[in-house]
N, CA, C and O atoms as a MOPAC input file, in Angstrom:
PM7 MOZYME 1SCF
protein

 N      6.01900 1    15.47800 1   -32.91100 1
 C      4.92900 1    15.66500 1   -31.98100 1
 C      5.52700 1    15.85900 1   -30.58900 1
 O      6.39600 1    15.08100 1   -30.19600 1
 N      5.09300 1    16.86800 1   -29.83100 1
 C      5.65000 1    17.08700 1   -28.49900 1
 C      5.24900 1    15.98000 1   -27.53100 1
 O      4.13600 1    15.45500 1   -27.57800 1
 N      6.19200 1    15.64200 1   -26.65400 1
 C      5.93800 1    14.63000 1   -25.63300 1
 C      5.28700 1    15.28700 1   -24.42200 1
 O      5.61900 1    16.42400 1   -24.08800 1
 N      4.35400 1    14.58300 1   -23.75000 1
 C      3.76000 1    15.14900 1   -22.54900 1
 C      4.79600 1    15.29500 1   -21.45200 1
 O      5.73500 1    14.50400 1   -21.36200 1
 N      4.62400 1    16.30200 1   -20.62400 1
 C      5.53300 1    16.51400 1   -19.50100 1
 C      5.33700 1    15.41100 1   -18.47900 1
 O      4.21300 1    14.96300 1   -18.25400 1
 N      6.43900 1    14.96200 1   -17.84900 1
 C      6.27300 1    13.95300 1   -16.79700 1
 C      5.48500 1    14.53300 1   -15.63300 1
 O      5.61100 1    15.71200 1   -15.30000 1
 N      4.68100 1    13.69200 1   -15.03100 1
 C      3.88000 1    14.11000 1   -13.88900 1
 C      4.65100 1    13.76400 1   -12.63600 1
 O      5.08500 1    12.62400 1   -12.46500 1
 N      4.82300 1    14.72700 1   -11.76500 1
 C      5.51800 1    14.49700 1   -10.50400 1
 C      4.49000 1    14.50300 1    -9.38600 1
 O      3.75100 1    15.47200 1    -9.21500 1
 N      4.44700 1    13.42300 1    -8.63100 1
 C      3.51400 1    13.32100 1    -7.51600 1
 C      4.32300 1    13.19700 1    -6.24500 1
 O      5.18600 1    12.32600 1    -6.12800 1
 N      4.04500 1    14.06200 1    -5.30000 1
 C      4.73300 1    14.01000 1    -4.02100 1
 C      4.32400 1    12.74600 1    -3.28600 1
 O      3.14300 1    12.39800 1    -3.27800 1
 N      5.28700 1    12.04100 1    -2.65800 1
 C      4.92700 1    10.81800 1    -1.93500 1
 C      4.04700 1    11.07900 1    -0.72100 1
 O      3.46900 1    10.14400 1    -0.16700 1
 N      3.93600 1    12.33700 1    -0.29800 1
 C      3.08100 1    12.62500 1     0.84900 1
 C      1.70100 1    13.10200 1     0.42000 1
 O      0.85800 1    13.39200 1     1.26900 1
 N      1.45400 1    13.18900 1    -0.89200 1
 C      0.14600 1    13.61800 1    -1.37800 1
 C     -0.86700 1    12.50200 1    -1.17300 1
 O     -0.68600 1    11.39100 1    -1.67100 1
 N     -1.92100 1    12.79600 1    -0.44700 1
 C     -2.97400 1    11.81500 1    -0.18900 1
 C     -4.27000 1    12.40300 1    -0.71000 1
 O     -4.59500 1    13.55500 1    -0.41900 1
 N     -5.00800 1    11.62600 1    -1.47400 1
 C     -6.30900 1    12.06600 1    -1.98500 1
 C     -7.40500 1    11.33000 1    -1.23800 1
 O     -7.42800 1    10.09900 1    -1.20900 1
 N     -8.31200 1    12.08200 1    -0.63500 1
 C     -9.48500 1    11.47400 1    -0.01000 1
 C    -10.53800 1    11.29500 1    -1.10100 1
 O    -11.07300 1    12.27200 1    -1.62500 1
 N    -10.82900 1    10.03600 1    -1.43800 1
 C    -11.79200 1     9.74700 1    -2.50500 1
 C    -13.22100 1     9.80800 1    -1.99300 1
 O    -14.09400 1    10.40800 1    -2.62100 1
 N    -13.44900 1     9.19200 1    -0.86400 1
 C    -14.74600 1     9.15000 1    -0.18300 1
 C    -14.44300 1     9.12000 1     1.30200 1
 O    -13.29800 1     8.87400 1     1.68300 1
 N    -15.42400 1     9.36000 1     2.15000 1
 C    -15.13700 1     9.22800 1     3.57800 1
 C    -14.59100 1     7.83100 1     3.88500 1
 O    -15.23000 1     6.82200 1     3.58600 1
 N    -13.40700 1     7.79000 1     4.48200 1
 C    -12.79800 1     6.51200 1     4.84900 1
 C    -12.04000 1     5.81600 1     3.73900 1
 O    -11.58000 1     4.69100 1     3.93100 1
 N    -11.89400 1     6.45000 1     2.57700 1
 C    -11.17000 1     5.85400 1     1.44900 1
 C    -10.13600 1     6.86300 1     0.94800 1
 O    -10.47800 1     7.95100 1     0.48400 1
 N     -8.86000 1     6.47100 1     1.05300 1
 C     -7.76600 1     7.35500 1     0.64300 1
 C     -6.93400 1     6.70800 1    -0.45300 1
 O     -6.81000 1     5.48500 1    -0.51600 1
 N     -6.37800 1     7.52900 1    -1.29900 1
 C     -5.49500 1     7.09000 1    -2.37400 1
 C     -4.11600 1     7.68300 1    -2.08400 1
 O     -3.97600 1     8.89700 1    -1.93700 1
 N     -3.09100 1     6.81400 1    -2.00300 1
 C     -1.74600 1     7.27100 1    -1.67900 1
 C     -0.79400 1     6.84400 1    -2.79600 1
 O     -0.67500 1     5.65100 1    -3.07700 1
 N     -0.11300 1     7.80100 1    -3.43700 1
 C      0.88000 1     7.44700 1    -4.45300 1
 C      2.04900 1     6.69100 1    -3.82400 1
 O      2.46100 1     6.98700 1    -2.70200 1
 N      2.57100 1     5.72100 1    -4.55100 1
 C      3.72000 1     4.95000 1    -4.08800 1
 C      4.68500 1     4.74700 1    -5.24100 1
 O      4.30100 1     4.75100 1    -6.41100 1
 N      5.92800 1     4.57300 1    -4.88600 1
 C      6.88700 1     4.14000 1    -5.90200 1
 C      6.59700 1     2.66400 1    -6.12200 1
 O      6.44900 1     1.91800 1    -5.15400 1
 N      6.51700 1     2.24200 1    -7.32800 1
 C      6.15800 1     0.84500 1    -7.54700 1
 C      6.65300 1     0.31600 1    -8.86300 1
 O      7.44700 1     0.95100 1    -9.55800 1
 N      6.17200 1    -0.84900 1    -9.18900 1
 C      6.53300 1    -1.54900 1   -10.42200 1
 C      6.17500 1    -0.71100 1   -11.64500 1
 O      6.87900 1    -0.74300 1   -12.65400 1
 N      5.08800 1     0.03000 1   -11.55200 1
 C      4.58200 1     0.80800 1   -12.67200 1
 C      4.55300 1     2.28300 1   -12.30400 1
 O      4.18200 1     2.63400 1   -11.18400 1
 N      4.93400 1     3.13800 1   -13.22100 1
 C      4.86400 1     4.58000 1   -13.00200 1
 C      3.41700 1     4.94700 1   -12.63900 1
 O      2.47300 1     4.50900 1   -13.29600 1
 N      3.26000 1     5.74700 1   -11.59600 1
 C      1.93300 1     6.14600 1   -11.16500 1
 C      1.29200 1     5.18900 1   -10.18300 1
 O      0.09700 1     5.29600 1    -9.90900 1
 N      2.06500 1     4.25200 1    -9.64700 1
 C      1.51400 1     3.28200 1    -8.70000 1
 C      0.88400 1     3.99000 1    -7.50200 1
 O      1.34300 1     5.04400 1    -7.06300 1
 N     -0.17000 1     3.38200 1    -6.99300 1
 C     -0.90800 1     3.93200 1    -5.86800 1
 C     -1.43300 1     2.78500 1    -5.02100 1
 O     -1.57500 1     1.66200 1    -5.50500 1
 N     -1.71900 1     3.06700 1    -3.76100 1
 C     -2.42800 1     2.12400 1    -2.92200 1
 C     -3.71300 1     2.78600 1    -2.46500 1
 O     -3.79100 1     4.00800 1    -2.33500 1
 N     -4.71500 1     1.96200 1    -2.22300 1
 C     -5.99400 1     2.44400 1    -1.70100 1
 C     -6.07500 1     2.00300 1    -0.25500 1
 O     -5.87000 1     0.83100 1     0.06000 1
 N     -6.37300 1     2.94300 1     0.62100 1
 C     -6.48200 1     2.66600 1     2.04800 1
 C     -7.94600 1     2.83100 1     2.42700 1
 O     -8.53100 1     3.89700 1     2.23500 1
 N     -8.53500 1     1.76500 1     2.96700 1
 C     -9.94100 1     1.78000 1     3.36500 1
 C     -9.98900 1     1.64900 1     4.88600 1
 O     -9.57900 1     0.63500 1     5.45000 1
 N    -10.49100 1     2.68300 1     5.52600 1
 C    -10.61500 1     2.65100 1     6.98000 1
 C    -11.77200 1     1.73800 1     7.35100 1
 O    -12.94100 1     2.08200 1     7.17400 1
 N    -11.42100 1     0.56000 1     7.87300 1
 C    -12.41000 1    -0.49000 1     8.14500 1
 C    -12.57800 1    -0.75500 1     9.63500 1
 O    -13.21300 1    -1.73300 1    10.02800 1
 N    -12.02100 1     0.09800 1    10.44600 1
 C    -12.06400 1    -0.09600 1    11.89000 1
 C    -10.82100 1     0.49500 1    12.49700 1
 O    -10.29300 1     1.48900 1    12.00000 1
 N    -10.34800 1    -0.10500 1    13.56800 1
 C     -9.15600 1     0.44200 1    14.22000 1
 C     -7.92300 1     0.43400 1    13.30800 1
 O     -7.05100 1     1.29500 1    13.42700 1
 N     -7.85800 1    -0.55100 1    12.39400 1
 C     -6.74400 1    -0.64900 1    11.45400 1
 C     -7.30000 1    -0.78600 1    10.04400 1
 O     -8.29000 1    -1.48800 1     9.84000 1
 N     -6.68500 1    -0.13300 1     9.07100 1
 C     -7.23900 1    -0.12000 1     7.71400 1
 C     -6.96500 1    -1.39200 1     6.92500 1
 O     -6.11900 1    -2.20900 1     7.29000 1
 N     -7.69700 1    -1.53100 1     5.84600 1
 C     -7.40600 1    -2.51400 1     4.80700 1
 C     -6.72700 1    -1.74700 1     3.68200 1
 O     -7.16600 1    -0.65500 1     3.32200 1
 N     -5.66000 1    -2.31300 1     3.12500 1
 C     -4.91500 1    -1.66500 1     2.05000 1
 C     -5.00300 1    -2.52600 1     0.80000 1
 O     -4.74800 1    -3.73000 1     0.84200 1
 N     -5.36000 1    -1.90700 1    -0.29700 1
 C     -5.32700 1    -2.56500 1    -1.60600 1
 C     -4.04200 1    -2.06500 1    -2.25000 1
 O     -3.95700 1    -0.92200 1    -2.69800 1
 N     -3.03400 1    -2.95300 1    -2.28900 1
 C     -1.67600 1    -2.52900 1    -2.61100 1
 C     -1.20000 1    -2.91000 1    -4.00700 1
 O     -0.06600 1    -2.60100 1    -4.37200 1
 N     -2.04000 1    -3.57300 1    -4.79500 1
 C     -1.65200 1    -3.90400 1    -6.16100 1
 C     -0.34600 1    -4.66000 1    -6.22700 1
 O     -0.22100 1    -5.74200 1    -5.65400 1
 N      0.64900 1    -4.09100 1    -6.93400 1
 C      1.92500 1    -4.76600 1    -7.10700 1
 C      3.02000 1    -4.19400 1    -6.20400 1
 O      4.20600 1    -4.31500 1    -6.51200 1
 N      2.62600 1    -3.57600 1    -5.10000 1
 C      3.61900 1    -3.08800 1    -4.14400 1
 C      4.48200 1    -4.24700 1    -3.65000 1
 O      5.66100 1    -4.06700 1    -3.34400 1
 N      3.89800 1    -5.40900 1    -3.57800 1
 C      4.62400 1    -6.64500 1    -3.26200 1
 C      4.00600 1    -7.75300 1    -4.10600 1
 O      2.82100 1    -7.70300 1    -4.43500 1
 N      4.80200 1    -8.74000 1    -4.45000 1
 C      4.30900 1    -9.85600 1    -5.25000 1
 C      3.88400 1   -11.01100 1    -4.36100 1
 O      2.95900 1   -11.74800 1    -4.70200 1
 N      4.55000 1   -11.17700 1    -3.22600 1
 C      4.22800 1   -12.27200 1    -2.30200 1
 C      4.35000 1   -11.75300 1    -0.87700 1
 O      4.93500 1   -10.69700 1    -0.63900 1
 N      3.80000 1   -12.49600 1     0.05700 1
 C      3.70000 1   -12.06300 1     1.45300 1
 C      5.05600 1   -11.79200 1     2.09600 1
 O      5.16500 1   -10.90100 1     2.93800 1
 N      6.07600 1   -12.53300 1     1.72200 1
 C      7.39700 1   -12.33600 1     2.30200 1
 C      7.92600 1   -10.92300 1     2.12300 1
 O      8.70400 1   -10.43600 1     2.94300 1
 N      7.50400 1   -10.26900 1     1.05300 1
 C      7.95300 1    -8.89900 1     0.81800 1
 C      7.31500 1    -7.91200 1     1.79700 1
 O      7.85700 1    -6.82900 1     2.01600 1
 N      6.19500 1    -8.26200 1     2.37700 1
 C      5.60200 1    -7.41600 1     3.41700 1
 C      6.07200 1    -7.84100 1     4.80300 1
 O      6.15300 1    -7.01600 1     5.71400 1
 N      6.38100 1    -9.12500 1     4.96500 1
 C      6.94300 1    -9.58200 1     6.24000 1
 C      8.30100 1    -8.93100 1     6.48700 1
 O      8.62400 1    -8.57300 1     7.61900 1
 N      9.08400 1    -8.78100 1     5.44300 1
 C     10.41900 1    -8.16700 1     5.51300 1
 C     10.53600 1    -7.12600 1     4.41200 1
 O     11.19200 1    -7.37500 1     3.40100 1
 N      9.91100 1    -5.95700 1     4.58800 1
 C      9.87600 1    -4.96400 1     3.51000 1
 C     11.26700 1    -4.48600 1     3.11300 1
 O     12.14300 1    -4.29200 1     3.95600 1
 N     11.44700 1    -4.30200 1     1.81100 1
 C     12.72000 1    -3.84400 1     1.26600 1
 C     12.59600 1    -2.51300 1     0.53800 1
 O     13.55500 1    -1.74300 1     0.49600 1
 N     11.43100 1    -2.23000 1    -0.03600 1
 C     11.27900 1    -1.01400 1    -0.83500 1
 C     10.56500 1     0.06900 1    -0.03300 1
 O      9.92900 1    -0.19700 1     0.98700 1
 N     10.69100 1     1.27700 1    -0.52000 1
 C     10.01800 1     2.41600 1     0.11400 1
 C      8.50600 1     2.17700 1     0.18900 1
 O      7.88000 1     2.48100 1     1.20500 1
 N      7.92900 1     1.64400 1    -0.86200 1
 C      6.48500 1     1.40300 1    -0.89700 1
 C      6.06400 1     0.32900 1     0.09700 1
 O      5.02700 1     0.45600 1     0.74800 1
 N      6.85900 1    -0.72400 1     0.21500 1
 C      6.53600 1    -1.78000 1     1.17700 1
 C      6.62800 1    -1.24900 1     2.60100 1
 O      5.81200 1    -1.61100 1     3.44900 1
 N      7.60300 1    -0.40300 1     2.87100 1
 C      7.70600 1     0.22300 1     4.19200 1
 C      6.51600 1     1.14300 1     4.44700 1
 O      5.99400 1     1.19300 1     5.56100 1
 N      6.09100 1     1.86600 1     3.42100 1
 C      4.93000 1     2.75000 1     3.56800 1
 C      3.68500 1     1.94700 1     3.92500 1
 O      2.93700 1     2.33000 1     4.82500 1
 N      3.45700 1     0.84100 1     3.23000 1
 C      2.29300 1    -0.00600 1     3.51700 1
 C      2.35600 1    -0.51000 1     4.95200 1
 O      1.34900 1    -0.47000 1     5.66000 1
 N      3.50300 1    -0.97600 1     5.39000 1
 C      3.64000 1    -1.46300 1     6.76800 1
 C      3.42400 1    -0.33800 1     7.77700 1
 O      2.86300 1    -0.57400 1     8.84700 1
 N      3.86100 1     0.88700 1     7.45400 1
 C      3.69000 1     2.02700 1     8.35400 1
 C      2.22100 1     2.39800 1     8.54300 1
 O      1.87000 1     3.04600 1     9.52900 1
 N      1.36800 1     1.99700 1     7.61600 1
 C     -0.07200 1     2.25900 1     7.74500 1
 C     -0.71100 1     1.37700 1     8.81700 1
 O     -1.86800 1     1.58800 1     9.18000 1
 N      0.03400 1     0.38900 1     9.32800 1
 C     -0.43900 1    -0.55200 1    10.34400 1
 C     -1.74200 1    -1.23900 1     9.91300 1
 O     -2.73300 1    -1.20600 1    10.64300 1
 N     -1.73900 1    -1.85500 1     8.73300 1
 C     -2.96800 1    -2.44500 1     8.21100 1
 C     -3.36100 1    -3.74700 1     8.89800 1
 O     -2.51800 1    -4.49300 1     9.39600 1
 N     -4.65200 1    -3.99300 1     8.90900 1
 C     -5.16900 1    -5.28700 1     9.35800 1
 C     -5.03600 1    -6.31200 1     8.23500 1
 O     -4.75500 1    -7.48600 1     8.48000 1
 N     -5.24300 1    -5.85000 1     6.99600 1
 C     -5.18400 1    -6.71100 1     5.80200 1
 C     -4.55400 1    -5.91600 1     4.66300 1
 O     -4.72500 1    -4.70000 1     4.57300 1
 N     -3.82900 1    -6.60900 1     3.80100 1
 C     -3.29000 1    -6.00700 1     2.58500 1
 C     -3.59400 1    -6.95200 1     1.43000 1
 O     -3.21500 1    -8.12300 1     1.44700 1
 N     -4.27700 1    -6.42700 1     0.44100 1
 C     -4.58300 1    -7.21400 1    -0.76200 1
 C     -3.54500 1    -6.91400 1    -1.83100 1
 O     -3.28500 1    -5.75100 1    -2.14000 1
 N     -2.95200 1    -7.96100 1    -2.39700 1
 C     -1.96200 1    -7.84400 1    -3.45400 1
 C     -2.54000 1    -8.39000 1    -4.76100 1
 O     -3.44400 1    -9.22500 1    -4.75000 1
 N     -2.01900 1    -7.91800 1    -5.86300 1
 C     -2.52900 1    -8.34800 1    -7.17300 1
 C     -2.29000 1    -9.81700 1    -7.46200 1
 O     -3.09200 1   -10.44900 1    -8.15000 1
 N     -1.20500 1   -10.36800 1    -6.95200 1
 C     -0.79100 1   -11.71600 1    -7.35500 1
 C     -1.12500 1   -12.80100 1    -6.33900 1
 O     -0.65500 1   -13.93100 1    -6.47400 1
 N     -1.92200 1   -12.48500 1    -5.33200 1
 C     -2.25800 1   -13.43900 1    -4.28100 1
 C     -3.77400 1   -13.40900 1    -4.08600 1
 O     -4.39100 1   -12.34900 1    -4.19000 1
 N     -4.37500 1   -14.56400 1    -3.80400 1
 C     -5.83200 1   -14.67200 1    -3.73300 1
 C     -6.40400 1   -14.56000 1    -2.32900 1
 O     -7.58400 1   -14.84000 1    -2.12000 1
 N     -5.59900 1   -14.15900 1    -1.38000 1
 C     -6.07600 1   -13.92100 1    -0.02100 1
 C     -5.27200 1   -12.74900 1     0.52500 1
 O     -4.20000 1   -12.45600 1    -0.00300 1
 N     -5.74500 1   -12.07400 1     1.55300 1
 C     -5.00300 1   -10.91400 1     2.04100 1
 C     -3.82700 1   -11.30200 1     2.92300 1
 O     -3.84400 1   -12.33400 1     3.59400 1
 N     -2.81100 1   -10.45700 1     2.90700 1
 C     -1.70600 1   -10.57600 1     3.85200 1
 C     -2.17200 1    -9.98200 1     5.17000 1
 O     -2.86800 1    -8.96700 1     5.19200 1
 N     -1.78800 1   -10.61000 1     6.25700 1
 C     -2.07900 1   -10.10500 1     7.59900 1
 C     -0.75900 1   -10.07200 1     8.35600 1
 O      0.05200 1   -10.98900 1     8.22200 1
 N     -0.53100 1    -9.02500 1     9.15300 1
 C      0.71700 1    -9.01800 1     9.92200 1
 C      0.75400 1   -10.19000 1    10.89600 1
 O     -0.27500 1   -10.60600 1    11.42800 1
 N      1.93400 1   -10.70400 1    11.11600 1
 C      2.09200 1   -11.80700 1    12.05300 1
 C      1.83600 1   -11.28900 1    13.47100 1
 O      2.24500 1   -10.18400 1    13.82600 1
 N      1.16100 1   -12.10000 1    14.25900 1
 C      0.86100 1   -11.73600 1    15.63500 1
 C      2.07800 1   -12.05600 1    16.48300 1
 O      2.61900 1   -13.16000 1    16.42700 1
 N      2.49800 1   -11.08100 1    17.26400 1
 C      3.63800 1   -11.28200 1    18.15100 1
 C      3.20800 1   -12.16300 1    19.30700 1
 O      2.40700 1   -11.74100 1    20.14100 1
 N      3.71900 1   -13.36500 1    19.36900 1
 C      3.32700 1   -14.32600 1    20.39400 1
 C      3.72300 1   -13.87700 1    21.79200 1
 O      3.18100 1   -14.37100 1    22.78200 1
 N      4.66900 1   -12.94100 1    21.87900 1
 C      5.14400 1   -12.49400 1    23.17900 1
 C      4.48600 1   -11.19400 1    23.61500 1
 O      4.80900 1   -10.66700 1    24.67900 1
 N      3.56100 1   -10.66700 1    22.80400 1
 C      2.87800 1    -9.41800 1    23.16100 1
 C      1.91900 1    -9.66800 1    24.31600 1
 O      1.36000 1   -10.75700 1    24.45100 1
 N      1.74100 1    -8.66900 1    25.12800 1
 C      0.81300 1    -8.79700 1    26.24400 1
 C     -0.39300 1    -7.93900 1    26.02200 1
 O     -1.29500 1    -7.91200 1    26.85900 1

C-alpha cells in the first residue's frame, strides 16, 4: 500500500480562522503542531498546547517554537500541562 506523502508546512504560513483568530504552525512535540493566537486586545492570548511543558520553558525559551511564542508578545499563554496561563514577568525597572 502506498504511503502518504509528507506534508510540508512553511513556518511563516499563517491561517486566519476567524477575525482575530490565527493558526500558526510550529515545530513541536508532535508533527503538525500549531498554536492558536487570539487577538484579545493590545497583546494576544496564545493557546500553545505542548510548545512548552512548564512556565520555565517560556521564561527562558530554548526551542524555535518557544521563541516564536515569545515573539508574539502575548499577554497570556495557555499550555496543555498547566492549569493557569503563563504571563510574561513584569520588568520591575521599566518606566
